[in-house]
All heavy atoms as a GROMACS GRO file, in nm:
protein
  622
    1MET      N    1   0.083  -0.121  -0.001
    1MET     CA    2   0.001   0.002   0.003
    1MET      C    3   0.103   0.122   0.005
    1MET      O    4   0.198   0.129   0.064
    1MET     CB    5  -0.084  -0.005   0.116
    1MET     CG    6  -0.174   0.120   0.128
    1MET     SD    7  -0.303   0.106   0.269
    1MET     CE    8  -0.428   0.081   0.154
    2ASN      N    9   0.047   0.230  -0.083
    2ASN     CA   10   0.123   0.361  -0.080
    2ASN      C   11   0.093   0.446   0.045
    2ASN      O   12  -0.030   0.477   0.062
    2ASN     CB   13   0.084   0.420  -0.213
    2ASN     CG   14   0.160   0.538  -0.240
    2ASN    OD1   15   0.251   0.587  -0.157
    2ASN    ND2   16   0.140   0.622  -0.340
    3ASP      N   17   0.181   0.469   0.117
    3ASP     CA   18   0.163   0.551   0.232
    3ASP      C   19   0.197   0.704   0.212
    3ASP      O   20   0.196   0.786   0.307
    3ASP     CB   21   0.243   0.504   0.354
    3ASP     CG   22   0.392   0.486   0.334
    3ASP    OD1   23   0.435   0.495   0.222
    3ASP    OD2   24   0.461   0.471   0.430
    4LYS      N   25   0.242   0.737   0.085
    4LYS     CA   26   0.279   0.881   0.050
    4LYS      C   27   0.171   0.935  -0.015
    4LYS      O   28   0.099   0.880  -0.099
    4LYS     CB   29   0.407   0.883  -0.026
    4LYS     CG   30   0.536   0.824   0.051
    4LYS     CD   31   0.664   0.836  -0.036
    4LYS     CE   32   0.776   0.779   0.046
    4LYS     NZ   33   0.893   0.802  -0.027
    5THR      N   34   0.145   1.069   0.004
    5THR     CA   35   0.046   1.141  -0.061
    5THR      C   36   0.097   1.196  -0.192
    5THR      O   37   0.217   1.214  -0.210
    5THR     CB   38  -0.003   1.258   0.028
    5THR    OG1   39   0.112   1.352   0.051
    5THR    CG2   40  -0.057   1.215   0.166
    6ASP      N   41   0.007   1.222  -0.280
    6ASP     CA   42   0.045   1.273  -0.409
    6ASP      C   43   0.103   1.411  -0.388
    6ASP      O   44   0.063   1.481  -0.300
    6ASP     CB   45  -0.072   1.297  -0.500
    6ASP     CG   46  -0.137   1.141  -0.546
    6ASP    OD1   47  -0.060   1.050  -0.534
    6ASP    OD2   48  -0.240   1.155  -0.594
    7ARG      N   49   0.194   1.453  -0.471
    7ARG     CA   50   0.246   1.589  -0.469
    7ARG      C   51   0.291   1.636  -0.598
    7ARG      O   52   0.336   1.543  -0.681
    7ARG     CB   53   0.345   1.616  -0.357
    7ARG     CG   54   0.481   1.564  -0.372
    7ARG     CD   55   0.566   1.578  -0.256
    7ARG     NE   56   0.710   1.592  -0.288
    7ARG     CZ   57   0.805   1.641  -0.198
    7ARG    NH1   58   0.774   1.667  -0.080
    7ARG    NH2   59   0.929   1.642  -0.237
    8ASP      N   60   0.294   1.761  -0.633
    8ASP     CA   61   0.345   1.821  -0.756
    8ASP      C   62   0.410   1.960  -0.711
    8ASP      O   63   0.333   2.044  -0.702
    8ASP     CB   64   0.235   1.823  -0.861
    8ASP     CG   65   0.286   1.880  -0.986
    8ASP    OD1   66   0.404   1.904  -1.003
    8ASP    OD2   67   0.204   1.905  -1.077
    9ILE      N   68   0.538   1.950  -0.702
    9ILE     CA   69   0.608   2.077  -0.663
    9ILE      C   70   0.714   2.105  -0.753
    9ILE      O   71   0.768   2.019  -0.825
    9ILE     CB   72   0.670   2.064  -0.512
    9ILE    CG1   73   0.761   1.965  -0.499
    9ILE    CG2   74   0.547   2.049  -0.400
    9ILE    CD1   75   0.847   1.966  -0.372
   10GLU      N   76   0.762   2.232  -0.754
   10GLU     CA   77   0.882   2.272  -0.825
   10GLU      C   78   0.964   2.346  -0.730
   10GLU      O   79   0.923   2.436  -0.657
   10GLU     CB   80   0.840   2.364  -0.948
   10GLU     CG   81   0.953   2.404  -1.023
   10GLU     CD   82   0.908   2.482  -1.152
   10GLU    OE1   83   0.800   2.443  -1.204
   10GLU    OE2   84   0.973   2.573  -1.198
   11LYS      N   85   1.095   2.310  -0.725
   11LYS     CA   86   1.184   2.367  -0.638
   11LYS      C   87   1.298   2.431  -0.707
   11LYS      O   88   1.356   2.367  -0.798
   11LYS     CB   89   1.244   2.266  -0.535
   11LYS     CG   90   1.354   2.308  -0.434
   11LYS     CD   91   1.291   2.353  -0.306
   11LYS     CE   92   1.400   2.370  -0.211
   11LYS     NZ   93   1.425   2.499  -0.155
   12SER      N   94   1.328   2.562  -0.673
   12SER     CA   95   1.426   2.626  -0.738
   12SER      C   96   1.556   2.633  -0.656
   12SER      O   97   1.550   2.635  -0.534
   12SER     CB   98   1.396   2.780  -0.767
   12SER     OG   99   1.289   2.785  -0.855
   13TYR      N  100   1.670   2.615  -0.723
   13TYR     CA  101   1.806   2.620  -0.652
   13TYR      C  102   1.892   2.711  -0.717
   13TYR      O  103   1.897   2.742  -0.831
   13TYR     CB  104   1.866   2.473  -0.684
   13TYR     CG  105   1.783   2.359  -0.606
   13TYR    CD1  106   1.697   2.279  -0.678
   13TYR    CD2  107   1.808   2.322  -0.474
   13TYR    CE1  108   1.621   2.183  -0.622
   13TYR    CE2  109   1.731   2.225  -0.409
   13TYR     CZ  110   1.644   2.155  -0.476
   13TYR     OH  111   1.580   2.052  -0.418
   14PRO      N  112   1.991   2.764  -0.628
   14PRO     CA  113   2.106   2.845  -0.691
   14PRO      C  114   2.178   2.765  -0.793
   14PRO      O  115   2.193   2.644  -0.781
   14PRO     CB  116   2.185   2.872  -0.557
   14PRO     CG  117   2.092   2.862  -0.451
   14PRO     CD  118   2.004   2.742  -0.483
   15THR      N  119   2.239   2.828  -0.882
   15THR     CA  120   2.317   2.755  -0.985
   15THR      C  121   2.423   2.654  -0.934
   15THR      O  122   2.421   2.541  -0.990
   15THR     CB  123   2.382   2.860  -1.098
   15THR    OG1  124   2.271   2.952  -1.141
   15THR    CG2  125   2.457   2.789  -1.198
   16ALA      N  126   2.495   2.699  -0.844
   16ALA     CA  127   2.598   2.600  -0.785
   16ALA      C  128   2.533   2.468  -0.732
   16ALA      O  129   2.584   2.364  -0.750
   16ALA     CB  130   2.672   2.664  -0.683
   17ASP      N  131   2.427   2.493  -0.660
   17ASP     CA  132   2.354   2.371  -0.605
   17ASP      C  133   2.296   2.280  -0.715
   17ASP      O  134   2.300   2.166  -0.706
   17ASP     CB  135   2.231   2.419  -0.507
   17ASP     CG  136   2.300   2.482  -0.388
   17ASP    OD1  137   2.413   2.469  -0.360
   17ASP    OD2  138   2.212   2.535  -0.311
   18PHE      N  139   2.239   2.336  -0.812
   18PHE     CA  140   2.187   2.272  -0.937
   18PHE      C  141   2.289   2.184  -0.991
   18PHE      O  142   2.273   2.075  -1.031
   18PHE     CB  143   2.117   2.368  -1.019
   18PHE     CG  144   2.051   2.296  -1.144
   18PHE    CD1  145   1.931   2.242  -1.106
   18PHE    CD2  146   2.096   2.309  -1.259
   18PHE    CE1  147   1.852   2.169  -1.214
   18PHE    CE2  148   2.030   2.238  -1.375
   18PHE     CZ  149   1.911   2.178  -1.348
   19ILE      N  150   2.400   2.255  -1.023
   19ILE     CA  151   2.521   2.185  -1.086
   19ILE      C  152   2.555   2.071  -0.997
   19ILE      O  153   2.597   1.951  -1.048
   19ILE     CB  154   2.636   2.276  -1.105
   19ILE    CG1  155   2.605   2.387  -1.209
   19ILE    CG2  156   2.764   2.195  -1.139
   19ILE    CD1  157   2.696   2.495  -1.226
   20ALA      N  158   2.566   2.076  -0.876
   20ALA     CA  159   2.613   1.971  -0.786
   20ALA      C  160   2.513   1.843  -0.784
   20ALA      O  161   2.567   1.746  -0.796
   20ALA     CB  162   2.625   2.025  -0.634
   21LYS      N  163   2.394   1.892  -0.795
   21LYS     CA  164   2.285   1.772  -0.794
   21LYS      C  165   2.303   1.708  -0.935
   21LYS      O  166   2.298   1.585  -0.930
   21LYS     CB  167   2.143   1.831  -0.770
   21LYS     CG  168   2.134   1.888  -0.632
   21LYS     CD  169   1.994   1.938  -0.616
   21LYS     CE  170   1.976   2.007  -0.487
   21LYS     NZ  171   2.018   1.940  -0.364
   22LEU      N  172   2.317   1.773  -1.043
   22LEU     CA  173   2.335   1.711  -1.174
   22LEU      C  174   2.464   1.628  -1.174
   22LEU      O  175   2.459   1.515  -1.229
   22LEU     CB  176   2.341   1.825  -1.282
   22LEU     CG  177   2.215   1.900  -1.326
   22LEU    CD1  178   2.239   2.008  -1.420
   22LEU    CD2  179   2.115   1.784  -1.385
   23ARG      N  180   2.568   1.676  -1.116
   23ARG     CA  181   2.696   1.605  -1.112
   23ARG      C  182   2.682   1.478  -1.035
   23ARG      O  183   2.728   1.366  -1.085
   23ARG     CB  184   2.803   1.689  -1.050
   23ARG     CG  185   2.950   1.629  -1.066
   23ARG     CD  186   3.048   1.729  -1.042
   23ARG     NE  187   3.061   1.808  -1.159
   23ARG     CZ  188   3.066   1.957  -1.159
   23ARG    NH1  189   3.058   2.022  -1.040
   23ARG    NH2  190   3.073   2.022  -1.266
   24ARG      N  191   2.602   1.482  -0.920
   24ARG     CA  192   2.583   1.356  -0.831
   24ARG      C  193   2.494   1.262  -0.912
   24ARG      O  194   2.522   1.138  -0.921
   24ARG     CB  195   2.506   1.392  -0.708
   24ARG     CG  196   2.602   1.453  -0.606
   24ARG     CD  197   2.546   1.460  -0.464
   24ARG     NE  198   2.397   1.509  -0.450
   24ARG     CZ  199   2.307   1.432  -0.433
   24ARG    NH1  200   2.307   1.297  -0.435
   24ARG    NH2  201   2.179   1.476  -0.430
   25LEU      N  202   2.399   1.315  -0.983
   25LEU     CA  203   2.305   1.226  -1.084
   25LEU      C  204   2.398   1.162  -1.178
   25LEU      O  205   2.384   1.043  -1.191
   25LEU     CB  206   2.202   1.305  -1.141
   25LEU     CG  207   2.114   1.230  -1.240
   25LEU    CD1  208   2.045   1.112  -1.181
   25LEU    CD2  209   2.011   1.337  -1.311
   26ALA      N  210   2.485   1.230  -1.254
   26ALA     CA  211   2.556   1.167  -1.351
   26ALA      C  212   2.656   1.074  -1.308
   26ALA      O  213   2.673   0.963  -1.366
   26ALA     CB  214   2.644   1.287  -1.420
   27ASP      N  215   2.712   1.092  -1.190
   27ASP     CA  216   2.807   1.006  -1.116
   27ASP      C  217   2.733   0.867  -1.088
   27ASP      O  218   2.785   0.759  -1.114
   27ASP     CB  219   2.861   1.053  -0.993
   27ASP     CG  220   2.964   1.161  -1.020
   27ASP    OD1  221   3.014   1.178  -1.130
   27ASP    OD2  222   2.997   1.239  -0.914
   28CYS      N  223   2.603   0.886  -1.042
   28CYS     CA  224   2.522   0.757  -0.999
   28CYS      C  225   2.490   0.676  -1.130
   28CYS      O  226   2.505   0.563  -1.132
   28CYS     CB  227   2.398   0.795  -0.941
   28CYS     SG  228   2.436   0.838  -0.753
   29LEU      N  229   2.455   0.762  -1.233
   29LEU     CA  230   2.418   0.699  -1.370
   29LEU      C  231   2.537   0.627  -1.424
   29LEU      O  232   2.532   0.505  -1.468
   29LEU     CB  233   2.371   0.782  -1.472
   29LEU     CG  234   2.234   0.849  -1.440
   29LEU    CD1  235   2.210   0.970  -1.540
   29LEU    CD2  236   2.133   0.741  -1.448
   30GLU      N  237   2.656   0.692  -1.415
   30GLU     CA  238   2.774   0.618  -1.475
   30GLU      C  239   2.814   0.486  -1.389
   30GLU      O  240   2.864   0.396  -1.446
   30GLU     CB  241   2.899   0.714  -1.476
   30GLU     CG  242   2.887   0.820  -1.570
   30GLU     CD  243   2.999   0.920  -1.580
   30GLU    OE1  244   3.064   0.935  -1.468
   30GLU    OE2  245   3.022   0.984  -1.679
   31LYS      N  246   2.779   0.488  -1.261
   31LYS     CA  247   2.815   0.382  -1.180
   31LYS      C  248   2.702   0.271  -1.170
   31LYS      O  249   2.729   0.170  -1.098
   31LYS     CB  250   2.848   0.433  -1.030
   31LYS     CG  251   2.981   0.515  -1.035
   31LYS     CD  252   2.997   0.573  -0.887
   31LYS     CE  253   3.117   0.671  -0.890
   31LYS     NZ  254   3.125   0.736  -0.761
   32GLY      N  255   2.593   0.294  -1.219
   32GLY     CA  256   2.490   0.204  -1.217
   32GLY      C  257   2.421   0.205  -1.084
   32GLY      O  258   2.387   0.095  -1.043
   33GLN      N  259   2.430   0.314  -1.007
   33GLN     CA  260   2.385   0.320  -0.863
   33GLN      C  261   2.243   0.394  -0.853
   33GLN      O  262   2.209   0.479  -0.941
   33GLN     CB  263   2.484   0.391  -0.777
   33GLN     CG  264   2.609   0.314  -0.768
   33GLN     CD  265   2.721   0.385  -0.699
   33GLN    OE1  266   2.715   0.513  -0.661
   33GLN    NE2  267   2.826   0.323  -0.644
   34GLN      N  268   2.183   0.361  -0.767
   34GLN     CA  269   2.050   0.438  -0.709
   34GLN      C  270   2.097   0.582  -0.681
   34GLN      O  271   2.204   0.600  -0.620
   34GLN     CB  272   1.990   0.370  -0.595
   34GLN     CG  273   1.892   0.458  -0.530
   34GLN     CD  274   1.830   0.385  -0.409
   34GLN    OE1  275   1.743   0.303  -0.408
   34GLN    NE2  276   1.864   0.408  -0.285
   35PHE      N  277   2.005   0.683  -0.725
   35PHE     CA  278   2.035   0.814  -0.695
   35PHE      C  279   1.936   0.864  -0.579
   35PHE      O  280   1.822   0.829  -0.583
   35PHE     CB  281   2.012   0.897  -0.817
   35PHE     CG  282   2.021   1.049  -0.798
   35PHE    CD1  283   2.138   1.100  -0.770
   35PHE    CD2  284   1.912   1.134  -0.815
   35PHE    CE1  285   2.149   1.241  -0.755
   35PHE    CE2  286   1.920   1.274  -0.794
   35PHE     CZ  287   2.044   1.325  -0.765
   36GLU      N  288   1.999   0.933  -0.479
   36GLU     CA  289   1.911   0.989  -0.368
   36GLU      C  290   1.930   1.143  -0.377
   36GLU      O  291   2.038   1.194  -0.396
   36GLU     CB  292   1.975   0.938  -0.232
   36GLU     CG  293   1.966   0.788  -0.235
   36GLU     CD  294   2.033   0.736  -0.101
   36GLU    OE1  295   2.043   0.821  -0.010
   36GLU    OE2  296   2.072   0.614  -0.094
   37ILE      N  297   1.821   1.196  -0.357
   37ILE     CA  298   1.794   1.345  -0.355
   37ILE      C  299   1.688   1.384  -0.257
   37ILE      O  300   1.585   1.316  -0.240
   37ILE     CB  301   1.770   1.399  -0.489
   37ILE    CG1  302   1.790   1.561  -0.488
   37ILE    CG2  303   1.638   1.351  -0.538
   37ILE    CD1  304   1.782   1.612  -0.626
   38SER      N  305   1.711   1.491  -0.184
   38SER     CA  306   1.617   1.552  -0.096
   38SER      C  307   1.541   1.684  -0.164
   38SER      O  308   1.619   1.764  -0.215
   38SER     CB  309   1.678   1.597   0.034
   38SER     OG  310   1.566   1.651   0.117
   39ILE      N  311   1.412   1.671  -0.182
   39ILE     CA  312   1.338   1.789  -0.250
   39ILE      C  313   1.225   1.826  -0.148
   39ILE      O  314   1.152   1.757  -0.115
   39ILE     CB  315   1.279   1.736  -0.381
   39ILE    CG1  316   1.384   1.684  -0.478
   39ILE    CG2  317   1.212   1.849  -0.444
   39ILE    CD1  318   1.338   1.618  -0.613
   40ALA      N  319   1.242   1.964  -0.118
   40ALA     CA  320   1.133   2.022  -0.027
   40ALA      C  321   1.123   1.936   0.106
   40ALA      O  322   1.011   1.911   0.137
   40ALA     CB  323   1.016   2.055  -0.094
   41GLY      N  324   1.230   1.887   0.157
   41GLY     CA  325   1.219   1.807   0.287
   41GLY      C  326   1.191   1.656   0.274
   41GLY      O  327   1.191   1.605   0.368
   42GLU      N  328   1.177   1.611   0.149
   42GLU     CA  329   1.145   1.462   0.141
   42GLU      C  330   1.263   1.393   0.062
   42GLU      O  331   1.301   1.435  -0.038
   42GLU     CB  332   1.010   1.444   0.057
   42GLU     CG  333   0.980   1.300   0.048
   42GLU     CD  334   0.842   1.272  -0.024
   42GLU    OE1  335   0.753   1.355  -0.006
   42GLU    OE2  336   0.838   1.169  -0.091
   43ARG      N  337   1.306   1.291   0.120
   43ARG     CA  338   1.412   1.218   0.053
   43ARG      C  339   1.351   1.121  -0.053
   43ARG      O  340   1.259   1.059  -0.020
   43ARG     CB  341   1.486   1.133   0.178
   43ARG     CG  342   1.596   1.040   0.110
   43ARG     CD  343   1.707   1.126   0.056
   43ARG     NE  344   1.812   1.155   0.158
   43ARG     CZ  345   1.910   1.237   0.115
   43ARG    NH1  346   1.912   1.300   0.006
   43ARG    NH2  347   1.998   1.262   0.210
   44ILE      N  348   1.412   1.135  -0.169
   44ILE     CA  349   1.371   1.062  -0.282
   44ILE      C  350   1.473   0.961  -0.331
   44ILE      O  351   1.586   0.999  -0.340
   44ILE     CB  352   1.327   1.160  -0.404
   44ILE    CG1  353   1.241   1.270  -0.358
   44ILE    CG2  354   1.271   1.076  -0.523
   44ILE    CD1  355   1.097   1.235  -0.319
   45TYR      N  356   1.434   0.839  -0.356
   45TYR     CA  357   1.526   0.745  -0.391
   45TYR      C  358   1.493   0.691  -0.536
   45TYR      O  359   1.385   0.641  -0.561
   45TYR     CB  360   1.514   0.616  -0.301
   45TYR     CG  361   1.560   0.644  -0.163
   45TYR    CD1  362   1.444   0.673  -0.059
   45TYR    CD2  363   1.687   0.646  -0.114
   45TYR    CE1  364   1.486   0.729   0.065
   45TYR    CE2  365   1.716   0.678   0.016
   45TYR     CZ  366   1.624   0.717   0.101
   45TYR     OH  367   1.654   0.755   0.229
   46VAL      N  368   1.574   0.740  -0.636
   46VAL     CA  369   1.555   0.694  -0.772
   46VAL      C  370   1.624   0.564  -0.807
   46VAL      O  371   1.750   0.562  -0.796
   46VAL     CB  372   1.617   0.821  -0.861
   46VAL    CG1  373   1.599   0.783  -1.016
   46VAL    CG2  374   1.557   0.949  -0.830
   47PRO      N  375   1.554   0.465  -0.843
   47PRO     CA  376   1.612   0.330  -0.870
   47PRO      C  377   1.690   0.326  -1.007
   47PRO      O  378   1.671   0.417  -1.087
   47PRO     CB  379   1.486   0.239  -0.889
   47PRO     CG  380   1.378   0.325  -0.925
   47PRO     CD  381   1.407   0.474  -0.852
   48VAL      N  382   1.777   0.238  -1.015
   48VAL     CA  383   1.854   0.232  -1.131
   48VAL      C  384   1.772   0.201  -1.256
   48VAL      O  385   1.810   0.246  -1.359
   48VAL     CB  386   1.956   0.102  -1.115
   48VAL    CG1  387   2.032   0.082  -1.245
   48VAL    CG2  388   2.047   0.132  -0.994
   49ARG      N  389   1.655   0.148  -1.242
   49ARG     CA  390   1.567   0.110  -1.357
   49ARG      C  391   1.497   0.231  -1.410
   49ARG      O  392   1.420   0.212  -1.512
   49ARG     CB  393   1.475  -0.003  -1.320
   49ARG     CG  394   1.370   0.048  -1.215
   49ARG     CD  395   1.259  -0.069  -1.190
   49ARG     NE  396   1.165  -0.013  -1.112
   49ARG     CZ  397   1.160   0.020  -0.972
   49ARG    NH1  398   1.286   0.016  -0.910
   49ARG    NH2  399   1.055   0.074  -0.919
   50ALA      N  400   1.512   0.348  -1.342
   50ALA     CA  401   1.433   0.464  -1.394
   50ALA      C  402   1.472   0.498  -1.547
   50ALA      O  403   1.573   0.454  -1.581
   50ALA     CB  404   1.470   0.581  -1.309
   51THR      N  405   1.378   0.564  -1.609
   51THR     CA  406   1.399   0.616  -1.738
   51THR      C  407   1.418   0.772  -1.744
   51THR      O  408   1.369   0.832  -1.663
   51THR     CB  409   1.284   0.578  -1.834
   51THR    OG1  410   1.165   0.639  -1.784
   51THR    CG2  411   1.260   0.428  -1.841
   52TYR      N  412   1.498   0.818  -1.842
   52TYR     CA  413   1.534   0.956  -1.849
   52TYR      C  414   1.497   1.017  -1.971
   52TYR      O  415   1.510   0.946  -2.081
   52TYR     CB  416   1.689   0.966  -1.820
   52TYR     CG  417   1.737   0.902  -1.688
   52TYR    CD1  418   1.757   0.771  -1.685
   52TYR    CD2  419   1.743   0.976  -1.579
   52TYR    CE1  420   1.791   0.716  -1.555
   52TYR    CE2  421   1.770   0.915  -1.460
   52TYR     CZ  422   1.812   0.798  -1.454
   52TYR     OH  423   1.844   0.737  -1.338
   53SER      N  424   1.439   1.140  -1.965
   53SER     CA  425   1.400   1.217  -2.090
   53SER      C  426   1.425   1.359  -2.069
   53SER      O  427   1.443   1.408  -1.961
   53SER     CB  428   1.261   1.177  -2.116
   53SER     OG  429   1.164   1.235  -2.025
   54ILE      N  430   1.423   1.428  -2.181
   54ILE     CA  431   1.440   1.568  -2.182
   54ILE      C  432   1.326   1.625  -2.271
   54ILE      O  433   1.300   1.584  -2.371
   54ILE     CB  434   1.580   1.619  -2.246
   54ILE    CG1  435   1.689   1.556  -2.165
   54ILE    CG2  436   1.585   1.769  -2.249
   54ILE    CD1  437   1.826   1.584  -2.238
   55GLU      N  438   1.260   1.722  -2.210
   55GLU     CA  439   1.124   1.787  -2.260
   55GLU      C  440   1.163   1.930  -2.292
   55GLU      O  441   1.228   1.992  -2.215
   55GLU     CB  442   1.030   1.774  -2.171
   55GLU     CG  443   0.901   1.819  -2.219
   55GLU     CD  444   0.784   1.805  -2.110
   55GLU    OE1  445   0.773   1.707  -2.049
   55GLU    OE2  446   0.690   1.892  -2.101
   56HIS      N  447   1.113   1.984  -2.406
   56HIS     CA  448   1.123   2.119  -2.444
   56HIS      C  449   0.985   2.175  -2.473
   56HIS      O  450   0.914   2.111  -2.552
   56HIS     CB  451   1.217   2.138  -2.566
   56HIS     CG  452   1.220   2.284  -2.610
   56HIS    ND1  453   1.181   2.333  -2.732
   56HIS    CD2  454   1.279   2.397  -2.550
   56HIS    CE1  455   1.207   2.454  -2.748
   56HIS    NE2  456   1.244   2.494  -2.635
   57GLU      N  457   0.956   2.287  -2.403
   57GLU     CA  458   0.830   2.342  -2.422
   57GLU      C  459   0.852   2.491  -2.464
   57GLU      O  460   0.944   2.562  -2.417
   57GLU     CB  461   0.738   2.348  -2.294
   57GLU     CG  462   0.710   2.214  -2.247
   57GLU     CD  463   0.634   2.210  -2.120
   57GLU    OE1  464   0.572   2.316  -2.077
   57GLU    OE2  465   0.634   2.111  -2.043
   58ARG      N  466   0.760   2.544  -2.560
   58ARG     CA  467   0.774   2.683  -2.603
   58ARG      C  468   0.630   2.738  -2.601
   58ARG      O  469   0.542   2.672  -2.652
   58ARG     CB  470   0.831   2.693  -2.738
   58ARG     CG  471   0.849   2.835  -2.793
   58ARG     CD  472   0.898   2.837  -2.931
   58ARG     NE  473   1.041   2.794  -2.934
   58ARG     CZ  474   1.078   2.697  -3.021
   58ARG    NH1  475   0.995   2.637  -3.109
   58ARG    NH2  476   1.205   2.654  -3.021
   59GLU      N  477   0.615   2.850  -2.542
   59GLU     CA  478   0.492   2.914  -2.534
   59GLU      C  479   0.501   3.061  -2.532
   59GLU      O  480   0.562   3.126  -2.439
   59GLU     CB  481   0.414   2.864  -2.411
   59GLU     CG  482   0.265   2.902  -2.397
   59GLU     CD  483   0.200   2.839  -2.279
   59GLU    OE1  484   0.187   2.728  -2.275
   59GLU    OE2  485   0.169   2.917  -2.184
   60LYS      N  486   0.460   3.141  -2.635
   60LYS     CA  487   0.477   3.284  -2.646
   60LYS      C  488   0.611   3.330  -2.613
   60LYS      O  489   0.697   3.293  -2.696
   60LYS     CB  490   0.373   3.352  -2.550
   60LYS     CG  491   0.219   3.320  -2.594
   60LYS     CD  492   0.130   3.404  -2.507
   60LYS     CE  493   0.004   3.367  -2.553
   60LYS     NZ  494  -0.119   3.439  -2.477
   61ASN      N  495   0.639   3.391  -2.514
   61ASN     CA  496   0.783   3.445  -2.482
   61ASN      C  497   0.854   3.362  -2.396
   61ASN      O  498   0.951   3.403  -2.339
   61ASN     CB  499   0.776   3.594  -2.433
   61ASN     CG  500   0.714   3.690  -2.527
   61ASN    OD1  501   0.737   3.672  -2.660
   61ASN    ND2  502   0.659   3.807  -2.494
   62GLU      N  503   0.815   3.244  -2.358
   62GLU     CA  504   0.880   3.156  -2.269
   62GLU      C  505   0.920   3.022  -2.334
   62GLU      O  506   0.850   2.966  -2.410
   62GLU     CB  507   0.790   3.128  -2.141
   62GLU     CG  508   0.763   3.247  -2.053
   62GLU     CD  509   0.686   3.207  -1.924
   62GLU    OE1  510   0.621   3.099  -1.921
   62GLU    OE2  511   0.688   3.288  -1.833
   63GLU      N  512   1.026   2.985  -2.285
   63GLU     CA  513   1.076   2.841  -2.317
   63GLU      C  514   1.122   2.773  -2.191
   63GLU      O  515   1.168   2.828  -2.101
   63GLU     CB  516   1.190   2.846  -2.412
   63GLU     CG  517   1.148   2.910  -2.556
   63GLU     CD  518   1.234   2.868  -2.670
   63GLU    OE1  519   1.291   2.757  -2.677
   63GLU    OE2  520   1.259   2.966  -2.749
   64GLU      N  521   1.097   2.638  -2.194
   64GLU     CA  522   1.135   2.557  -2.070
   64GLU      C  523   1.202   2.432  -2.127
   64GLU      O  524   1.156   2.356  -2.222
   64GLU     CB  525   1.002   2.531  -2.006
   64GLU     CG  526   1.029   2.446  -1.872
   64GLU     CD  527   0.894   2.421  -1.809
   64GLU    OE1  528   0.782   2.503  -1.831
   64GLU    OE2  529   0.888   2.342  -1.713
   65ILE      N  530   1.306   2.387  -2.049
   65ILE     CA  531   1.367   2.258  -2.067
   65ILE      C  532   1.345   2.176  -1.940
   65ILE      O  533   1.378   2.227  -1.837
   65ILE     CB  534   1.502   2.260  -2.124
   65ILE    CG1  535   1.527   2.315  -2.254
   65ILE    CG2  536   1.568   2.122  -2.111
   65ILE    CD1  537   1.664   2.350  -2.291
   66GLU      N  538   1.301   2.056  -1.940
   66GLU     CA  539   1.283   1.973  -1.813
   66GLU      C  540   1.364   1.849  -1.839
   66GLU      O  541   1.344   1.773  -1.936
   66GLU     CB  542   1.119   1.944  -1.798
   66GLU     CG  543   1.039   2.047  -1.754
   66GLU     CD  544   0.901   2.025  -1.727
   66GLU    OE1  545   0.876   1.894  -1.732
   66GLU    OE2  546   0.818   2.110  -1.715
   67PHE      N  547   1.442   1.815  -1.746
   67PHE     CA  548   1.511   1.684  -1.737
   67PHE      C  549   1.417   1.613  -1.643
   67PHE      O  550   1.416   1.634  -1.534
   67PHE     CB  551   1.648   1.710  -1.682
   67PHE     CG  552   1.752   1.792  -1.770
   67PHE    CD1  553   1.739   1.920  -1.776
   67PHE    CD2  554   1.837   1.724  -1.854
   67PHE    CE1  555   1.829   2.002  -1.850
   67PHE    CE2  556   1.933   1.793  -1.932
   67PHE     CZ  557   1.909   1.922  -1.929
   68GLN      N  558   1.372   1.501  -1.708
   68GLN     CA  559   1.271   1.419  -1.638
   68GLN      C  560   1.328   1.283  -1.604
   68GLN      O  561   1.399   1.222  -1.689
   68GLN     CB  562   1.138   1.398  -1.714
   68GLN     CG  563   1.074   1.535  -1.734
   68GLN     CD  564   0.945   1.518  -1.811
   68GLN    OE1  565   0.905   1.398  -1.872
   68GLN    NE2  566   0.867   1.616  -1.821
   69ILE      N  567   1.292   1.240  -1.484
   69ILE     CA  568   1.330   1.099  -1.432
   69ILE      C  569   1.204   1.029  -1.393
   69ILE      O  570   1.133   1.081  -1.316
   69ILE     CB  571   1.430   1.115  -1.329
   69ILE    CG1  572   1.558   1.185  -1.365
   69ILE    CG2  573   1.474   0.964  -1.276
   69ILE    CD1  574   1.650   1.210  -1.241
   70LYS      N  575   1.169   0.915  -1.451
   70LYS     CA  576   1.046   0.848  -1.423
   70LYS      C  577   1.078   0.700  -1.381
   70LYS      O  578   1.149   0.643  -1.436
   70LYS     CB  579   0.936   0.850  -1.534
   70LYS     CG  580   0.905   0.991  -1.566
   70LYS     CD  581   0.791   0.984  -1.676
   70LYS     CE  582   0.745   1.120  -1.698
   70LYS     NZ  583   0.627   1.119  -1.807
   71TRP      N  584   0.984   0.651  -1.296
   71TRP     CA  585   1.000   0.505  -1.259
   71TRP      C  586   0.857   0.467  -1.190
   71TRP      O  587   0.786   0.562  -1.147
   71TRP     CB  588   1.110   0.477  -1.163
   71TRP     CG  589   1.099   0.545  -1.034
   71TRP    CD1  590   1.044   0.490  -0.912
   71TRP    CD2  591   1.135   0.666  -0.990
   71TRP    NE1  592   1.057   0.563  -0.798
   71TRP    CE2  593   1.121   0.682  -0.847
   71TRP    CE3  594   1.192   0.782  -1.055
   71TRP    CZ2  595   1.143   0.796  -0.780
   71TRP    CZ3  596   1.228   0.893  -0.988
   71TRP    CH2  597   1.194   0.914  -0.850
   72THR      N  598   0.839   0.347  -1.192
   72THR     CA  599   0.713   0.284  -1.132
   72THR      C  600   0.750   0.229  -1.000
   72THR      O  601   0.859   0.186  -0.986
   72THR     CB  602   0.648   0.186  -1.204
   72THR    OG1  603   0.732   0.077  -1.253
   72THR    CG2  604   0.588   0.246  -1.345
   73LYS      N  605   0.662   0.242  -0.903
   73LYS     CA  606   0.689   0.183  -0.769
   73LYS      C  607   0.669   0.030  -0.782
   73LYS      O  608   0.596  -0.029  -0.857
   73LYS     CB  609   0.578   0.226  -0.670
   73LYS     CG  610   0.580   0.379  -0.655
   73LYS     CD  611   0.479   0.435  -0.574
   73LYS     CE  612   0.477   0.583  -0.564
   73LYS     NZ  613   0.367   0.641  -0.507
   74GLU      N  614   0.759  -0.042  -0.706
   74GLU     CA  615   0.753  -0.187  -0.714
   74GLU      C  616   0.688  -0.237  -0.580
   74GLU      O  617   0.675  -0.183  -0.488
   74GLU     CB  618   0.895  -0.244  -0.712
   74GLU     CG  619   0.944  -0.226  -0.849
   74GLU     CD  620   1.074  -0.312  -0.862
   74GLU    OE1  621   1.139  -0.351  -0.766
   74GLU    OE2  622   1.123  -0.330  -0.978
   0.00000   0.00000   0.00000
């Protein structure tokens, strides 16, 4: 049974912190290891089996790139 509530948040980070998180993610991917990250006070464990995608959105005067990581719960 899922004991976690649904959530949809966006957390901004200073550039140096964002770089450090990307670097840790890349290191885990290269080593075939689980990635762990804390977002808005919750510890998230990304399994090795996750899939990765990059999304680009354009709307009027704004553009957005999202690096997405998805997985299903086991």
